[in-house]
DOKOL-868375 format. One line per field, with one value per residue: residue in three letters; x, y, z of N, C-alpha, C in turn. Coordinates in nm, 4 decimals. Example, Ala and Ser with C-alpha at 12.3 -4.5 7.8 and 13.67 -1.06 7.14 Angstrom:
sedo = ALA	SER
n.east = 1.3190	1.2850
n.north = -0.5690	-0.2250
n.up = 0.7800	0.7080
ca.east = 1.2300	1.3670
ca.north = -0.4500	-0.1060
ca.up = 0.7800	0.7140
c.east = 1.3200	1.2900
c.north = -0.3300	0.0030
c.up = 0.7800	0.7870
//
This chain:
sedo = UNK	UNK	UNK	UNK	UNK	UNK	UNK	UNK	UNK	UNK	UNK	UNK	UNK	UNK	UNK	UNK	UNK	UNK	UNK	UNK	UNK	UNK	UNK	UNK	UNK	UNK	UNK	UNK	UNK	UNK	UNK	UNK	UNK	UNK	UNK	UNK	UNK	UNK	UNK	UNK	UNK	UNK	UNK	UNK	UNK	UNK	UNK	UNK	UNK	UNK	UNK	UNK	UNK	UNK	UNK	UNK	UNK	UNK	UNK	UNK	UNK	UNK	UNK	UNK	UNK	UNK	UNK	UNK	UNK	UNK	UNK	UNK	UNK	UNK	UNK	UNK	UNK	UNK	UNK	UNK	UNK
n.east = 3.0218	3.0656	3.3113	3.5302	3.4656	3.6894	3.6928	3.4970	3.5895	3.7528	3.5488	3.3824	3.5594	3.5868	3.3296	3.3140	3.2240	3.3207	3.3402	3.0711	2.9803	3.1378	3.0276	2.7657	2.8155	2.9164	2.6903	2.5224	2.6581	2.6344	2.3567	2.3110	2.4465	2.2874	2.3220	2.2179	1.8879	1.6381	1.4863	1.6590	1.8617	1.7223	1.6609	1.9173	1.9920	1.8079	1.8919	2.1464	2.0694	1.9540	2.1809	2.3371	2.1707	2.1999	2.4752	2.4716	2.3279	2.5083	2.7188	2.5873	2.5265	2.7840	2.8686	2.6966	2.7780	3.0371	2.9924	3.0261	2.8176	2.4592	2.2642	2.0154	1.7196	1.7291	1.5812	1.3219	1.2969	1.0420	0.8729	0.7367	0.7146
n.north = 6.1583	6.5047	6.7052	6.9307	7.2801	7.4997	7.7639	7.8983	7.8922	8.1121	8.3019	8.1772	8.1714	8.4476	8.5127	8.3814	8.1204	7.8831	7.9446	7.9698	7.7094	7.5794	7.7049	7.6049	7.3339	7.3543	7.4550	7.2326	7.0523	7.1958	7.1923	6.9178	6.8893	7.0311	7.3009	7.4992	7.5841	7.3904	7.5701	7.7908	7.6630	7.6000	7.8579	7.9556	7.7752	7.8416	8.1018	8.0423	7.9007	8.1046	8.2596	8.0846	8.0709	8.3331	8.3292	8.1442	8.2892	8.4977	8.3555	8.2582	8.5011	8.5984	8.4056	8.4572	8.7168	8.6722	8.5147	8.4882	8.4943	8.5250	8.3075	8.0482	8.0976	7.9774	7.6666	7.6065	7.3625	7.1269	7.3041	7.3854	7.6074
n.up = 1.5950	1.5479	1.3744	1.5416	1.5493	1.4720	1.3960	1.5369	1.7922	1.8992	1.9345	2.1191	2.3324	2.3768	2.4573	2.6939	2.7313	2.8406	3.1132	3.1800	3.1416	3.3348	3.5585	3.5514	3.5994	3.8571	3.9852	3.9666	4.1334	4.3714	4.4008	4.4367	4.6759	4.8375	4.8892	4.7322	4.6268	4.4439	4.2935	4.2652	4.1177	3.8816	3.7902	3.7353	3.5370	3.3375	3.2788	3.1759	2.9506	2.7959	2.7597	2.6008	2.3777	2.2854	2.2253	2.0182	1.8269	1.7793	1.6587	1.4284	1.3029	1.2523	1.0724	0.8571	0.7917	0.7036	0.4840	0.1352	-0.0488	-0.0532	0.1525	0.1666	0.3599	0.6926	0.7835	1.0090	1.2502	1.2214	1.0991	0.8040	0.5572
ca.east = 3.0542	3.1100	3.4440	3.5282	3.4683	3.7953	3.6675	3.4122	3.6553	3.7845	3.4247	3.3443	3.6504	3.5549	3.2018	3.3280	3.1388	3.3797	3.3035	2.9289	2.9730	3.1926	2.9290	2.6545	2.8629	2.9241	2.5516	2.4722	2.7192	2.5725	2.2203	2.3213	2.4929	2.1838	2.3592	2.1260	1.7567	1.6018	1.4395	1.7799	1.9289	1.6444	1.6790	2.0518	1.9898	1.7350	1.9819	2.2499	2.0056	1.9442	2.3180	2.3769	2.0936	2.2672	2.6021	2.4366	2.2924	2.6325	2.7906	2.5127	2.5445	2.9203	2.8724	2.6295	2.8613	3.1542	2.9498	3.0395	2.6908	2.3449	2.2219	1.8722	1.6765	1.7341	1.4527	1.2928	1.2576	0.8989	0.7972	0.7566	0.6268
ca.north = 6.2870	6.5973	6.7633	7.0561	7.4013	7.5839	7.9039	7.9594	7.8835	8.2439	8.3671	8.1114	8.2199	8.5879	8.5184	8.3171	8.0012	7.7857	7.9845	7.9386	7.5636	7.5488	7.7504	7.5087	7.2129	7.3890	7.4639	7.0960	6.9994	7.2655	7.1411	6.7841	6.9040	7.1006	7.4388	7.5866	7.5211	7.3560	7.6910	7.8639	7.5877	7.6175	7.9962	7.9646	7.6981	7.9206	8.2100	7.9834	7.8686	8.2296	8.2955	8.0008	8.1165	8.4530	8.2894	8.0812	8.3957	8.5664	8.2702	8.2589	8.6327	8.6046	8.3190	8.5295	8.8307	8.6204	8.4413	8.5722	8.5032	8.4983	8.1684	8.0329	8.1150	7.8498	7.6015	7.5805	7.2246	7.1068	7.4109	7.3893	7.7125
ca.up = 1.6557	1.4448	1.3897	1.6170	1.4682	1.5276	1.3630	1.6390	1.9222	1.9576	1.9759	2.2439	2.4362	2.4044	2.5278	2.8242	2.7344	2.9332	3.2500	3.1998	3.1572	3.4673	3.6558	3.5526	3.6676	3.9996	4.0336	3.9823	4.2552	4.4846	4.4138	4.4966	4.8143	4.9129	4.9234	4.6601	4.6124	4.3062	4.2252	4.2271	4.0114	3.7591	3.7448	3.6767	3.4119	3.2377	3.2372	3.0910	2.8223	2.7209	2.7226	2.4884	2.2622	2.2380	2.1639	1.8902	1.7341	1.7418	1.5631	1.3025	1.2414	1.2005	0.9548	0.7495	0.7532	0.6321	0.3651	0.0165	-0.1201	0.0347	0.1672	0.1866	0.4987	0.7654	0.8093	1.1496	1.2668	1.2426	1.0348	0.6588	0.5029
c.east = 3.1104	3.2472	3.4327	3.5417	3.5691	3.7747	3.5852	3.4776	3.6934	3.6598	3.3776	3.4307	3.6166	3.4249	3.2067	3.2423	3.1910	3.3401	3.1570	2.9115	3.0254	3.0944	2.8105	2.6944	2.8703	2.7844	2.4935	2.5290	2.6571	2.4299	2.2217	2.3636	2.3896	2.2174	2.2833	1.9951	1.7319	1.5537	1.5586	1.8506	1.8556	1.6601	1.8150	2.0585	1.9171	1.8193	2.0905	2.1927	1.9946	2.0818	2.3616	2.2969	2.1577	2.3985	2.5774	2.4029	2.4150	2.7072	2.7200	2.5297	2.6840	2.9343	2.8093	2.7139	2.9793	3.1183	2.9570	2.9095	2.5764	2.3098	2.0716	1.8395	1.6794	1.5943	1.4379	1.2403	1.1077	0.8123	0.8330	0.6617	0.5631
c.north = 6.3785	6.6544	6.8986	7.1752	7.4992	7.7319	7.9722	7.9607	8.0200	8.3186	8.3080	8.1560	8.3634	8.6010	8.4524	8.1925	7.8982	7.8167	7.9529	7.7882	7.5214	7.5894	7.6560	7.3801	7.2359	7.3975	7.3246	7.0319	7.0641	7.2172	7.0049	6.7907	6.9749	7.2434	7.5422	7.5103	7.4808	7.4782	7.7748	7.7947	7.6042	7.7586	8.0125	7.8893	7.7749	8.0388	8.1577	7.9501	7.9945	8.2781	8.2157	8.0331	8.2408	8.4210	8.2258	8.1870	8.4740	8.4854	8.2659	8.3914	8.6451	8.5205	8.3899	8.6460	8.7845	8.5524	8.5324	8.5869	8.4700	8.3501	8.1655	8.0517	7.9810	7.7964	7.5766	7.4395	7.2135	7.2126	7.4142	7.4918	7.6719
c.up = 1.5478	1.4784	1.4604	1.5236	1.5284	1.4958	1.4713	1.7770	1.9792	2.0054	2.1082	2.3594	2.4761	2.4832	2.6652	2.8398	2.8336	3.0780	3.2799	3.2206	3.2936	3.5774	3.6654	3.6243	3.8191	4.0605	4.0565	4.1088	4.3792	4.5080	4.4805	4.6426	4.9015	4.9505	4.8407	4.6417	4.4670	4.2269	4.1789	4.1113	3.8782	3.7037	3.6768	3.5444	3.3021	3.1887	3.1441	2.9536	2.7363	2.6757	2.6002	2.3625	2.2015	2.1683	2.0277	1.7862	1.6886	1.6369	1.4282	1.2297	1.1811	1.0744	0.8354	0.6996	0.6694	0.5009	0.2428	-0.0626	-0.0261	0.0380	0.1851	0.3340	0.5698	0.7917	0.9582	1.1592	1.2951	1.1775	0.8872	0.5985	0.3713
//
């Protein structure tokens, strides 16, 4: 298990990541209880996925802004130019 990144914690707090995670857990309980449909649960999960993609991009951008020197372009998994 990797060490926790305390530098990104304030950003996660500002973006409300904890609330999204809590919402996903609640959606799963609601799905199991039958109070929301599988279609609703999937729609909410897809929205959360996009939210987390956005949060990841914010963190990457902040890392680049703080970096004193340019870094190599990140490699995309499974793609070798």
